[in-house]
C-alpha positions, 0 to 999 in steps of 0.5 A: 329689767330695774335690776339691771338699771340698778346695775349701770355705772352711770345710773350708779354715780347719779344715785350717789350724789342725790339719793338723800341719806335717811333721816337721823329718827328712822336711824334712832327709831332703829337702834331704840327697838334694837337696845329695847328688845336685845341691849348691848352690845351691837357688835354688828349690822349689816344694810342689804340693798345698801346702793351708794351706801347712805343708809348703811354710813347712817349707823355707823355710830351705834356698831362695832362694824357695819357692812354694806351689802348689793347686789350690784357692782356698780353701787358697792364701787360707788360707795367705795368712794364715799370718805366714811367712817372707818368701822364702814365695808361693803361688799358684793352679795345678795339678800338671799343669801348672805356670807355671814355665820350662824346668829353673828348678826346683831341688826339686819337692816335694808332701806328701799330695798326688801321690795326687790326680795324674795321675802321668803328666802331673805327671812330664811336667812335672817332668821339664820344668821341673827343672834337671839333677840337679834333684830330686822329693820326694813323701811321705806318712803311715799312719794315726797309730799313737797312744802316748799321749793324756793319761791314757787306760787303752784303747789309742789305737792299736787303736781308730783301727785299728778304726776303719779297719778299719770304714771299709775297705770304703769306701775309695777309690782314692786311699785304696789308693795311700796304704794301699800306701805309695806303691808306685803312685806311686814305680813311675810316677816316670820318673827311673831314679836313685831311692829309696823310704825308710819310717820312723816318726816322733815327733810331738806336737800341743800336748803332748795327743796324742803319736804315732808316724807312718810316713811314706814319702818317694819321693826321686827325681833328673832325670839330667844 
């Protein structure tokens, strides 16, 4: 049902409008890791579960070509509506069935999407398509810790926490993977050379809401 929800055109349009782009710090962290493990050239990156392309476009400055892939045709159509770099393109597809040649990809990323994947099948595809020393980066974030909302006299962070406490009895298996900061996803990464990083980053939305978000980023490098 949740996946079908993401396929609805109305929802996809709202997702494109309100979903924040990934912080530059996350992109820099990923590229720095790839530089350290593999080194240039950076020819092709693939962003799985790209949605309306916020995370995909963020990788454009670092690669000759970036391809965003999503299971939702509605999301892909929304991504194509955004004016973006010429080296970014989008296509429909599954995380577990990636139509790329063996050993052809420098980096596979997934921003706030890996909790939807069949990780065993996904990692088999990642192992197949990555170049030797190529990297996979899977990242997500926790419930926002609000710091400031205009002149709000109440504590916005507490309001958000109270809301999620009420919703907790109804959480799905996918929700739990996120709340556990991708521990299950990290365990499912088959590359022995892997890292799990946690960091809190500042984000603002049109300067009205300012908050800190705790990101968790899983980084791994394919053996040579």
